[in-house]
C-alpha positions in Angstrom: 5.7 -54.9 -152.3 6.9 -57.9 -150.5 10.6 -57.3 -151.3 10.5 -53.6 -150.9 13.3 -51.7 -149.4 12.4 -48.9 -147.0 14.3 -45.7 -147.0 14.7 -42.6 -144.8 16.1 -39.7 -146.7 16.9 -36.5 -144.9 17.4 -33.1 -146.6 18.1 -29.6 -145.3 15.1 -27.3 -145.4 11.4 -27.8 -144.9 9.1 -29.3 -147.4 5.3 -29.6 -147.0 3.7 -33.1 -147.0 2.0 -32.1 -150.3 5.3 -33.0 -152.0 4.7 -36.7 -151.2 3.3 -37.6 -154.7 6.2 -36.0 -156.4 8.6 -38.1 -154.3 7.3 -41.5 -155.3 4.7 -41.5 -152.5 7.3 -41.2 -149.7 6.0 -39.7 -146.5 7.3 -36.1 -146.3 7.7 -34.7 -142.8 9.2 -31.4 -141.9 11.2 -31.6 -138.6 11.6 -28.9 -136.0 15.3 -28.7 -136.6 14.8 -27.4 -140.2 15.3 -30.7 -141.9 12.8 -32.8 -143.8 12.6 -36.6 -143.8 11.2 -38.6 -146.7 10.3 -42.2 -145.5 8.8 -45.2 -147.1 9.2 -48.1 -149.5 10.8 -47.8 -152.9 10.4 -50.6 -155.4 14.0 -50.6 -156.8 17.2 -48.6 -157.2 15.8 -46.8 -160.2 13.0 -45.3 -158.0 15.7 -44.3 -155.4 17.7 -42.5 -158.1 14.6 -40.8 -159.3 13.9 -39.4 -155.8 17.6 -38.3 -155.4 17.4 -36.6 -158.8 14.3 -34.7 -157.7 16.1 -33.7 -154.6 18.9 -32.4 -156.7 16.5 -30.6 -159.1 15.0 -28.7 -156.1 18.6 -27.7 -155.1 18.1 -29.3 -151.7 21.1 -30.4 -149.6 21.1 -34.1 -149.0 22.0 -35.0 -145.4 21.6 -38.8 -145.3 20.1 -41.9 -146.9 19.3 -44.9 -144.7 18.1 -48.2 -146.1 16.0 -50.7 -144.1 15.0 -54.1 -145.3 11.7 -55.5 -144.2 
């Protein structure tokens, strides 16, 4: 993915790393403050919206979405 966009998405609550496959392969890391970060590349906006839809489906509170270009 040479033109990938990397994201860090933060949600309220703790998810196990086992959720990674369900979230498009993003790295899932529970933080000590009770939040979870999902980090990694997404191929396009459709993949981002898919991840956000899954967050919504789990009734998780979205804290932030940060985009990083590499």
